[in-house]
C-alpha positions in Angstrom: 174.0 82.0 96.8 174.6 82.4 100.7 171.4 82.3 102.4 171.4 83.3 106.4 167.9 83.7 107.4 166.9 82.2 111.0 164.3 79.9 110.6 164.7 79.2 106.9 164.7 75.6 105.9 166.3 74.3 102.5 164.7 71.2 101.4 165.3 69.2 98.1 162.6 67.6 96.0 162.5 64.2 95.1 162.2 66.0 91.9 165.5 67.5 92.5 164.0 71.1 92.9 164.7 73.2 96.1 161.8 74.8 98.2 161.9 77.1 101.4 160.0 76.8 104.0 160.2 79.1 107.3 159.3 78.5 110.9 157.3 80.9 112.3 158.7 82.7 115.4 157.6 80.8 118.8 156.0 78.4 117.2 158.5 75.6 115.6 156.3 73.2 114.7 154.4 75.3 112.1 156.3 75.8 108.7 155.1 78.1 106.1 156.6 77.1 102.7 157.7 80.4 100.5 156.3 80.5 97.0 159.3 82.1 95.5 163.1 82.0 95.2 166.1 83.7 96.8 166.9 85.3 93.9 163.5 87.1 93.5 163.4 90.9 94.9 160.7 90.1 96.9 161.8 87.1 98.6 163.0 89.3 102.2 159.3 90.2 102.0 157.8 87.0 102.0 160.2 85.7 104.3 159.6 88.2 107.2 156.0 87.6 106.5 156.2 83.9 107.2 158.3 84.7 110.6 155.0 86.5 111.4 153.2 83.4 110.3 151.5 85.4 107.2 151.8 83.1 104.0 152.1 85.2 100.9 151.4 83.4 97.4 151.6 86.1 95.0 153.9 88.6 94.1 153.2 92.5 95.2 153.2 95.7 93.9 156.0 97.9 93.9 154.0 100.9 95.6 152.9 98.7 98.4 153.2 99.9 102.2 156.7 99.3 103.3 155.1 97.1 106.3 155.4 93.4 106.6 153.2 92.2 103.6 150.1 90.4 105.2 150.2 91.8 108.6 147.8 94.0 110.1 150.0 97.3 110.0 150.1 96.4 106.4 146.2 96.4 106.1 145.8 99.9 108.0 148.7 101.5 105.6 146.7 99.9 102.7 143.6 101.1 104.3 144.6 104.8 104.8 146.0 105.1 101.4 142.1 104.4 100.0 141.1 106.8 102.6 143.5 109.7 101.8 142.2 108.9 98.2 139.0 109.2 99.0 139.4 112.5 100.9 140.8 114.0 97.6 137.6 112.9 95.6 135.7 114.3 98.1 133.5 111.2 99.2 135.3 111.1 102.8 135.9 114.0 104.7 139.4 115.0 106.0 138.1 114.9 109.4 137.0 111.3 109.3 140.5 110.7 107.7 142.3 112.6 110.6 140.5 110.7 113.2 141.0 106.9 112.1 144.6 107.4 111.0 145.4 108.5 114.7 143.5 105.5 116.0 144.3 103.0 113.8 148.1 103.9 114.0 148.1 103.3 117.6 148.4 99.3 116.9 151.4 99.3 115.5 153.5 98.5 118.4 151.4 96.1 120.2 149.3 94.6 117.2 151.3 96.0 113.9 153.0 92.4 113.1 150.1 90.1 113.5 148.6 88.9 110.8 146.0 91.2 109.1 143.3 88.3 110.1 143.1 89.7 113.3 140.5 87.7 115.9 137.8 89.3 117.4 139.3 88.4 121.0 142.2 90.9 120.1 140.0 93.3 119.3 138.1 93.0 122.3 141.2 93.1 124.5 142.2 96.4 122.6 138.5 97.6 123.5 138.9 97.0 126.9 142.3 98.1 127.4 141.1 101.6 126.4 138.4 101.7 128.6 139.4 104.3 130.8 138.5 106.3 127.5 135.2 104.8 126.5 134.7 107.2 123.7 138.2 106.3 121.7 137.7 103.1 122.8 134.5 102.6 121.1 135.6 104.6 118.0 138.3 102.4 117.6 136.1 99.4 117.5 134.3 101.6 114.8 137.6 102.5 113.0 138.4 98.9 112.7 135.0 97.8 111.5 135.1 100.3 108.5 138.4 99.4 107.8 137.6 95.4 107.5 134.1 96.3 105.6 136.6 97.9 103.3 138.8 95.1 103.2 136.4 92.9 102.6 135.0 94.7 99.8 138.5 95.1 98.1 139.3 91.2 98.3 142.0 91.4 101.2 140.1 89.8 104.2 137.2 87.7 104.3 135.9 88.3 108.0 135.3 91.3 110.3 136.7 90.7 113.6 134.8 94.0 114.8 131.4 93.1 113.8 129.3 92.6 116.9 131.8 93.9 119.4 129.4 96.0 121.6 130.3 99.8 122.9 131.5 100.4 126.2 128.9 103.9 126.3 125.8 102.1 126.5 123.9 105.1 126.5 125.0 108.2 125.0 123.2 111.4 124.6 125.8 112.8 123.3 126.4 116.8 123.9 124.6 118.9 126.4 122.3 121.9 125.0 122.8 125.1 125.5 120.3 126.8 127.9 119.2 130.5 127.6 121.6 131.2 130.5 124.3 129.5 129.0 124.3 132.0 126.3 123.6 135.0 128.6 126.8 134.0 130.7 129.1 133.5 127.5 127.7 136.9 125.8 128.2 138.6 128.9 131.8 138.0 128.7 132.4 138.1 124.9 131.2 141.5 123.8 129.9 142.2 120.0 133.1 143.0 117.8 134.8 139.5 119.1 135.4 136.7 117.5 134.3 134.8 120.6 130.9 136.4 119.9 130.9 136.2 116.3 131.7 132.6 116.6 128.8 132.1 118.7 126.3 133.9 117.0 127.8 132.1 113.7 126.6 128.6 115.3 123.3 129.8 116.4 121.8 131.4 113.7 123.3 128.9 110.9 123.6 125.4 113.0 126.7 124.8 111.0 129.1 122.3 112.2 132.2 123.4 113.1 133.9 121.8 109.8 132.2 124.2 108.2 132.3 127.4 110.5 136.0 127.8 109.5 135.1 127.9 105.9 132.0 130.3 106.0 132.3 134.0 104.8 131.2 136.6 102.3 131.5 134.5 99.2 129.1 132.3 100.9 126.4 135.1 101.0 123.5 135.0 98.3 120.6 137.5 97.9 117.2 136.1 96.8 113.8 137.8 96.2 115.5 140.8 98.3 116.5 138.1 101.5 120.0 138.1 101.8 121.0 134.2 102.8 124.3 131.9 103.4 124.5 128.6 101.2 127.4 125.8 101.6 127.7 122.1 100.6 128.6 121.0 104.6 131.8 118.8 104.6 130.2 115.8 106.5 129.9 113.1 104.0 126.3 112.8 102.4 124.9 116.3 103.6 122.6 118.2 101.1 123.6 121.7 100.2 122.2 124.3 103.1 121.0 127.5 102.4 119.6 129.4 105.2 118.2 133.5 105.7 121.0 135.6 107.1 119.1 137.1 110.0 119.8 140.7 111.2 121.7 139.7 114.7 124.2 137.1 112.2 124.4 139.9 109.3 125.2 142.5 112.3 127.5 140.3 114.1 129.8 139.6 110.9 129.7 143.3 109.8 131.1 144.8 113.5 134.0 142.2 113.7 137.4 144.2 114.2 139.2 142.6 111.6 137.5 141.0 108.2 138.6 138.1 106.0 138.4 136.3 103.7 136.1 133.8 106.2 134.1 135.1 109.0 135.9 133.6 111.7 139.9 134.5 112.1 142.7 133.7 114.1 144.3 136.6 116.6 146.8 136.6 113.9 144.1 137.3 111.5 144.1 134.2 109.3 141.7 131.8 108.8 141.4 128.7 111.4 143.5 126.0 109.5 141.5 123.1 110.7 138.4 122.3 112.8 140.5 121.6 116.2 142.1 124.6 116.1 138.4 126.5 116.4 137.4 123.4 118.7 140.6 124.4 121.0 140.0 128.1 120.4 136.2 127.7 121.5 136.7 125.7 124.4 138.8 128.4 126.0 136.2 130.9 125.2 133.8 128.2 127.0 136.0 128.2 130.0 136.7 132.2 129.8 132.6 132.5 130.5 132.7 129.5 133.1 130.9 127.0 130.8 133.3 124.3 131.6 130.8 121.7 130.1 129.7 122.9 127.0 130.7 122.9 123.1 130.0 123.9 120.1 127.9 120.8 118.8 125.7 121.6 122.1 124.5 124.8 120.6 123.8 122.6 117.2 121.5 120.6 119.7 120.1 123.6 121.2 119.1 125.2 117.8 117.2 122.2 117.0 115.2 121.9 120.2 114.5 125.7 119.8 113.4 125.0 116.1 110.9 122.3 117.1 109.4 124.4 120.2 108.6 127.2 117.7 106.9 124.9 115.7 109.6 124.0 113.1 108.4 120.7 111.5 111.0 117.7 111.1 111.7 118.3 107.9 111.8 122.0 107.9 114.4 121.6 110.6 116.2 118.8 108.2 116.6 121.4 106.1 118.1 124.2 108.3 120.6 121.4 109.7 121.5 119.7 106.6 120.1 116.1 107.7 119.8 113.4 105.3 117.6 111.1 107.3 114.3 112.3 109.2 115.2 110.2 112.0 118.2 112.7 113.0 115.7 115.9 113.2 113.2 113.5 114.9 115.4 113.6 118.1 114.3 117.4 117.9 110.9 117.1 117.4 109.5 114.0 119.0 109.5 115.4 122.6 107.5 118.5 121.4 105.3 116.5 119.5 104.4 114.0 122.7 103.9 116.9 124.8 101.4 118.5 122.1 99.6 115.1 121.8 99.4 114.6 125.5 97.7 118.4 125.6 95.1 117.4 123.2 94.1 114.3 124.7 93.5 115.6 128.3 91.6 117.9 126.6 89.2 114.9 125.1 89.2 113.8 128.3 87.8 116.7 130.1 84.3 115.3 129.7 85.6 111.5 130.6 82.9 110.4 133.6 85.1 108.8 136.3 
């Protein structure tokens, strides 16, 4: 058969057999021996990989990604396919998939055709190239670290180049908790009966995440010992099932909404929000309308945590309400309050100290 591939070398061995080798593009001194012959249906795939410096030593299943086998793009597509399966099995969140898909596919043009064994220097370079958006840069490194952890577990790689790469944001305290004044400003702008008012009330009296807020509705209500409550399984992986009493302000807000539907929160068209991003963008506009340009929905969740702590809730009570699985998460809210209380007790003991 006629073969016309740049860099492909046909060599006759002493045994009389023919072997094929490929010069790596950009490095004439490096040649990769192909493990299959030109009449093999996957010959072109092996050839293209070799031109990129990737040696394939085995055949690949037909349902493989279309990218060059063994390339970074190929690894990304394999990982995203596996992550999508985990979402379907409910062992990973859809939000995690969307974020990692968005970040990792950005590597296609500049890095995609490199070998999957990405050097750590590339990870550092990539992080530094994204320094103008440090949050996104850190999430990119985090996504790469997760992908290579999976690749190591599945035997596709033996190293993790993102391990040990430091964050650009050294001290990130996260979202700013809302103050009492913030809550007043928002409620003055958005009156009872509006979706904006209901949204804030839902966040305040459930401490739910925005990914769960779009799903909550009357189907989540229950009654126990004469007390109405809300129960739901948070979408975040590893979260415990949450049950909270439905306090009067929340119950009233859900019943005074002008439009009722299958979920408490509805779009301007009377439909449930299709994604957390949709509600997040809408809530951002509601905050801007109230002059709260630096506030987010997650800041309300933090405010609830601090509020609970200041009203005497224990670390484990906060865990139960906010669906935390690790005590250290709720400790963020209680340690400041406990430290102050301990300091007051200590000062009381020092009253009789002779100085």
